[in-house]
C-alpha positions in Angstrom: 8.3 19.9 9.9 10.6 18.8 6.5 9.4 15.4 5.0 12.2 15.8 2.3 15.9 15.6 3.4 19.2 15.7 2.7 18.7 18.4 -0.4 18.1 22.0 -0.2 14.9 23.3 0.1 13.4 26.3 -2.0 16.3 26.4 -4.4 16.3 25.1 -7.9 18.7 22.3 -8.3 19.9 19.6 -10.7 19.5 16.1 -9.3 22.7 15.2 -11.2 24.6 17.5 -9.2 23.4 16.3 -5.9 25.5 12.8 -6.0 28.6 11.8 -7.5 29.9 8.9 -9.5 32.6 7.0 -7.3 34.8 4.4 -9.1 33.8 0.9 -7.9 30.9 2.0 -5.7 27.2 2.1 -5.7 26.3 5.5 -3.8 22.8 6.4 -2.6 21.4 9.3 -0.9 17.9 9.3 0.8 15.8 12.1 0.0 12.3 10.9 1.9 11.4 7.7 4.0 8.3 6.9 5.6 5.5 4.3 5.3 4.0 5.3 2.3 7.0 6.7 0.0 10.9 6.3 -0.2 12.7 8.7 -2.7 16.4 7.7 -3.5 19.0 9.2 -5.7 21.7 6.6 -6.8 24.9 6.8 -8.8 26.5 3.8 -9.9 29.8 3.3 -11.4 30.1 1.6 -14.8 29.6 -2.4 -14.0 28.2 -2.0 -10.6 25.0 -4.0 -9.6 22.5 -4.9 -7.3 21.3 -8.4 -7.2 18.0 -9.5 -7.5 15.5 -8.7 -4.7 11.9 -7.3 -4.3 10.0 -4.7 -2.7 6.2 -4.6 -1.2 5.6 -1.5 -3.1 6.1 -0.1 -6.7 9.0 1.1 -7.9 9.3 4.3 -10.3 12.8 4.7 -11.8 13.8 7.5 -13.5 17.3 7.6 -15.3 19.0 10.9 -14.8 22.4 10.1 -16.6 23.7 7.2 -18.3 21.8 4.1 -19.4 21.3 1.1 -16.7 19.9 -2.6 -17.4 16.9 -2.9 -15.1 15.9 -6.7 -14.9 12.1 -7.1 -13.8 11.3 -10.8 -13.4 13.0 -12.7 -16.2 12.7 -9.5 -18.7 16.0 -6.9 -19.2 14.9 -3.5 -19.9 17.6 -1.1 -21.1 16.7 2.4 -19.4 18.4 5.6 -20.9 18.9 9.2 -19.4 15.3 10.9 -19.6 13.3 7.5 -19.6 11.4 5.6 -16.7 10.2 2.2 -15.6 8.1 1.1 -13.4 9.0 -2.1 -11.4 5.9 -3.7 -9.9 5.8 -4.9 -6.3 6.3 -8.3 -5.3 8.3 -9.0 -8.6 12.0 -9.5 -8.3 14.2 -6.9 -10.0 18.0 -6.2 -10.3 20.0 -3.3 -11.4 23.4 -3.2 -13.5 25.3 0.1 -14.7 25.6 -0.4 -18.2 27.6 2.8 -18.0 28.2 5.4 -15.5 24.4 5.8 -14.2 22.5 8.3 -12.2 19.1 7.5 -11.2 16.3 8.3 -8.6 14.1 5.5 -7.2 10.2 6.5 -5.8 8.8 3.5 -4.1 5.1 3.9 -3.4 4.1 1.3 -0.6 0.5 -0.2 -0.2 -1.8 1.7 2.4 -2.0 -0.3 5.9 
């Protein structure tokens, strides 16, 4: 049984090669999804965004390439390649690509 999908197993990979920026689009690739955790790889072209929303789990952002503006509550955070940010559960957040942006999102949900 495999819990991680849409990516080769037992192979060294660069995550940035696993997803492509497409002009005018937000691209996502789900790598894992269950009741405890969600792992998604994203690529945003410059200027693309996801409007404010919230999650029942803590969201861990790791920017792989580019720069993103992550707004948590009313606070804006500029996150560059190699940097991470935790967006706490139940707090509204939004994402904007300051430049072409590749990032991975891991959401850890509360135990039921």
